[in-house]
Backbone bond lengths (Angstrom), bond angles and torsions (degrees), N, CA, C in turn:
res aa  C-N    CA-C-N  psi(-1)  N-CA   C-N-CA  omega(-1)  CA-C   N-CA-C  phi
1 K - - - 1.476 - - 1.570 114.40 -
2 G 1.364 112.70 -42.52 1.441 121.78 178.59 1.514 111.84 -59.06
3 S 1.353 111.47 -46.07 1.489 116.51 179.41 1.507 114.98 -65.09
4 D 1.404 116.27 -31.09 1.450 122.97 175.48 1.472 109.45 -65.83
5 I 1.375 116.93 -39.12 1.523 119.95 -175.63 1.563 102.40 -73.72
6 G 1.256 122.50 -41.84 1.439 123.91 -177.91 1.576 110.99 -63.61
7 S 1.326 114.56 -39.16 1.486 118.05 179.69 1.481 107.58 -69.68
8 E 1.334 118.99 -41.36 1.420 116.38 176.25 1.479 121.11 -61.14
9 I 1.401 113.11 -39.34 1.399 120.05 174.43 1.624 109.11 -64.17
10 D 1.223 115.34 -42.07 1.525 117.75 -179.06 1.490 109.75 -63.69
11 Q 1.362 117.76 -37.24 1.499 120.22 178.46 1.489 109.86 -69.28
12 R 1.292 122.12 -39.98 1.382 127.35 172.60 1.511 114.57 -57.62
13 H 1.357 113.70 -46.69 1.437 121.38 172.36 1.481 110.84 -54.57
14 Q 1.303 117.96 -54.35 1.510 118.73 -176.56 1.455 115.81 -60.92
15 T 1.436 114.60 -41.10 1.426 120.35 173.22 1.498 115.40 -51.39
16 L 1.358 108.89 -53.39 1.470 116.99 -177.94 1.555 115.55 -67.00
17 K 1.350 112.37 -34.90 1.495 115.14 176.26 1.514 107.81 -70.15
18 T 1.284 121.80 -40.06 1.449 120.82 177.30 1.481 112.42 -60.26
19 F 1.324 120.40 -45.92 1.359 125.76 177.05 1.568 112.92 -57.35
20 L 1.329 115.38 -45.50 1.450 119.46 176.73 1.520 115.01 -66.21
21 T 1.296 119.38 -36.47 1.411 123.25 -174.87 1.500 111.71 -86.88
22 D 1.323 114.67 -45.40 1.548 117.33 -177.59 1.496 115.56 -85.67
23 I 1.298 119.45 -32.69 1.419 121.78 -177.90 1.557 110.57 -93.40
24 L 1.281 118.26 -55.90 1.481 123.35 175.07 1.434 120.57 -83.11
25 K 1.298 119.95 -4.41 1.468 128.81 175.58 1.579 108.47 55.90
26 I 1.381 116.44 45.18 1.465 118.85 171.64 1.497 109.55 -80.14
27 D 1.243 118.06 146.21 1.454 126.68 176.93 1.553 104.44 -51.02
28 H 1.338 117.46 142.26 1.547 123.88 179.99 1.588 111.30 -56.37
29 D 1.368 116.27 -48.40 1.459 117.25 179.69 1.575 113.66 -59.63
30 Q 1.358 111.60 -49.54 1.424 119.73 -176.72 1.566 107.62 -64.06
31 A 1.295 117.71 -41.43 1.545 120.23 179.65 1.471 107.78 -62.95
32 D 1.351 121.60 -43.09 1.427 122.14 178.98 1.537 110.75 -57.87
33 K 1.284 117.01 -47.28 1.455 120.45 178.03 1.481 112.85 -62.86
34 D 1.289 116.24 -41.25 1.548 120.11 179.99 1.515 110.94 -68.52
35 A 1.320 113.41 -40.07 1.574 117.25 -178.95 1.599 108.59 -66.22
36 C 1.299 116.23 -34.98 1.508 120.96 176.21 1.568 108.95 -56.42
37 K 1.324 114.33 -47.45 1.515 121.77 177.75 1.485 111.89 -62.06
38 M 1.359 111.97 -49.85 1.501 116.57 -169.29 1.505 112.77 -74.77
39 E 1.311 118.12 -32.54 1.442 119.38 -179.22 1.461 117.41 -54.46
40 H 1.281 112.27 -27.39 1.555 114.65 179.62 1.601 112.11 -88.16
41 A 1.329 117.12 -18.66 1.356 122.66 -176.02 1.503 121.43 -99.66
42 V 1.298 112.24 -30.37 1.489 119.95 -177.99 1.495 114.07 -71.36
43 S 1.304 118.48 136.48 1.408 120.51 -176.67 1.594 110.31 -79.20
44 P 1.333 119.26 159.67 1.461 121.07 178.11 1.519 109.81 -58.46
45 A 1.268 118.42 -39.91 1.543 120.36 179.70 1.469 111.21 -61.93
46 T 1.371 121.11 -41.12 1.444 126.86 -176.39 1.509 104.88 -70.19
47 L 1.300 121.23 -46.80 1.419 125.62 176.26 1.515 113.07 -54.21
48 E 1.366 116.69 -47.33 1.451 120.27 177.21 1.454 112.79 -61.11
49 S 1.304 118.34 -39.19 1.553 123.21 176.30 1.468 107.73 -61.56
50 I 1.395 121.03 -41.20 1.411 119.99 -177.21 1.488 110.24 -67.05
51 V 1.447 118.95 -39.07 1.368 125.01 178.76 1.717 109.18 -61.90
52 E 1.231 110.72 -43.16 1.531 118.23 179.25 1.500 110.01 -65.24
53 F 1.269 118.17 -40.38 1.470 124.69 177.58 1.530 111.19 -61.26
54 M 1.321 113.48 -47.10 1.538 117.98 175.49 1.518 111.18 -60.34
55 A 1.213 118.58 -43.17 1.464 125.53 -179.80 1.525 109.47 -60.90
56 F 1.390 112.78 -47.60 1.451 122.16 -178.24 1.602 109.34 -57.77
57 I 1.370 116.90 -45.63 1.378 122.69 -177.27 1.536 109.03 -63.27
58 E 1.373 113.82 -40.53 1.485 114.27 -179.16 1.485 114.22 -76.32
59 N 1.259 120.78 -27.67 1.457 122.88 -174.26 1.514 118.84 -103.89
60 C 1.272 116.24 -26.97 1.428 118.25 179.91 1.568 112.35 -78.59
61 P 1.324 117.25 137.71 1.456 119.42 -177.12 1.431 116.24 -59.55
62 R 1.385 119.13 -25.64 1.443 119.64 173.65 1.473 117.29 -86.94
63 G 1.294 114.46 -6.93 1.455 122.07 177.40 1.517 112.24 -89.44
64 G 1.241 124.98 -140.78 1.306 128.37 175.86 1.474 116.08 88.60
65 N 1.361 117.18 -176.66 1.443 126.42 179.21 1.536 110.32 -58.27
66 D 1.333 118.72 -45.68 1.471 119.09 -178.08 1.519 115.09 -53.47
67 W 1.319 109.25 -42.62 1.530 119.20 176.48 1.447 111.83 -59.91
68 L 1.301 116.60 -44.15 1.444 124.75 -176.54 1.513 111.62 -67.34
69 E 1.380 111.70 -40.71 1.502 116.50 179.10 1.524 109.13 -65.60
70 L 1.269 118.23 -37.56 1.410 120.84 -178.53 1.639 109.07 -67.35
71 F 1.311 113.52 -39.45 1.473 117.09 178.69 1.540 107.84 -63.74
72 N 1.286 116.05 -44.32 1.485 117.71 -179.70 1.540 108.75 -62.78
73 E 1.331 120.64 -43.14 1.391 122.18 177.99 1.606 109.97 -60.56
74 Y 1.269 118.42 -40.86 1.461 122.35 179.56 1.556 109.27 -62.54
75 R 1.348 116.32 -44.42 1.456 116.39 173.50 1.443 117.86 -56.80
76 K 1.340 115.43 -34.09 1.498 118.48 -178.34 1.533 114.44 -85.14
77 H 1.421 114.06 -29.31 1.453 115.22 -173.13 1.523 115.65 -127.90
78 G 1.309 116.54 -1.00 1.453 118.46 -178.05 1.521 111.37 84.93
79 A 1.311 116.64 -159.17 1.449 124.94 177.78 1.509 117.78 -120.68
80 P 1.305 118.82 67.01 1.446 118.22 174.16 1.457 112.74 -50.73
81 R 1.353 117.98 136.35 1.508 122.64 -174.86 1.567 109.24 -61.68
82 D 1.361 122.73 -38.28 1.345 123.08 -172.25 1.564 109.42 -68.09
83 K 1.377 112.90 -42.57 1.459 119.05 175.38 1.520 115.30 -60.24
84 C 1.374 114.64 -42.11 1.498 117.86 176.86 1.469 111.24 -63.85
85 L 1.262 120.55 -41.51 1.450 122.11 179.62 1.588 113.58 -66.00
86 E 1.325 111.90 -34.27 1.500 116.00 174.96 1.561 112.54 -72.02
87 R 1.262 117.60 -36.53 1.410 121.65 175.30 1.493 113.66 -66.74
88 M 1.349 116.24 -41.41 1.519 120.92 177.82 1.474 109.13 -60.87
89 K 1.251 115.48 -43.29 1.595 117.91 -177.12 1.550 107.37 -67.31
90 R 1.293 118.12 -38.83 1.442 120.30 -176.41 1.542 106.15 -72.70
91 F 1.358 120.58 -44.05 1.493 121.40 176.33 1.514 111.48 -56.19
92 A 1.317 114.63 -47.83 1.468 119.15 -178.32 1.550 111.39 -55.69
93 H 1.282 117.71 -42.29 1.445 123.99 -179.07 1.523 106.73 -71.25
94 E 1.314 124.41 -43.60 1.416 125.00 179.31 1.444 116.70 -67.73
95 Y 1.334 113.67 -41.37 1.419 116.85 176.61 1.476 115.78 -70.65
96 D 1.292 117.09 -33.24 1.458 117.63 171.74 1.589 113.55 -58.73
97 A 1.312 114.80 -39.08 1.423 121.66 177.43 1.568 110.08 -67.11
98 K 1.318 115.92 -44.95 1.499 119.09 176.38 1.450 111.05 -63.40
99 I 1.294 120.64 -39.67 1.510 119.92 -178.81 1.534 108.23 -63.03
100 K 1.271 116.70 -44.36 1.500 119.27 179.54 1.494 111.90 -63.14
101 D 1.273 117.65 -41.62 1.513 122.37 173.22 1.548 110.75 -58.85
102 M 1.315 118.00 -48.99 1.438 118.79 175.79 1.482 117.36 -61.09
103 E 1.329 115.26 -36.24 1.496 117.03 176.29 1.458 110.67 -68.75
104 R 1.305 119.25 -35.20 1.514 118.47 176.53 1.455 114.35 -67.98
105 E 1.312 117.77 -28.13 1.539 122.56 177.99 1.546 114.41 -73.69
106 R 1.428 113.89 -11.80 1.465 114.50 -178.60 1.459 114.66 -60.49
């Protein structure tokens, strides 16, 4: 039973650390420290939502690394209006193509 609890805590830690480093781009050392604190406080439901959010980002056509890179850029530089407009136009074009691809795959 003790090893099961330790394994569960380790899994929670790894999930939270992955979220902090891969999604929020937190420095690895800081993410490790924060995950240590969070793993004891976060509820199972919240942890499951984090796992689902990470899966959504990886699997949803609108998610993915491009979306995360834009989020990271936003965190660093804010949301200049001209960049937002440029991104919206690019997204509209890309998603139109993705929609057509998905419709063909039906």
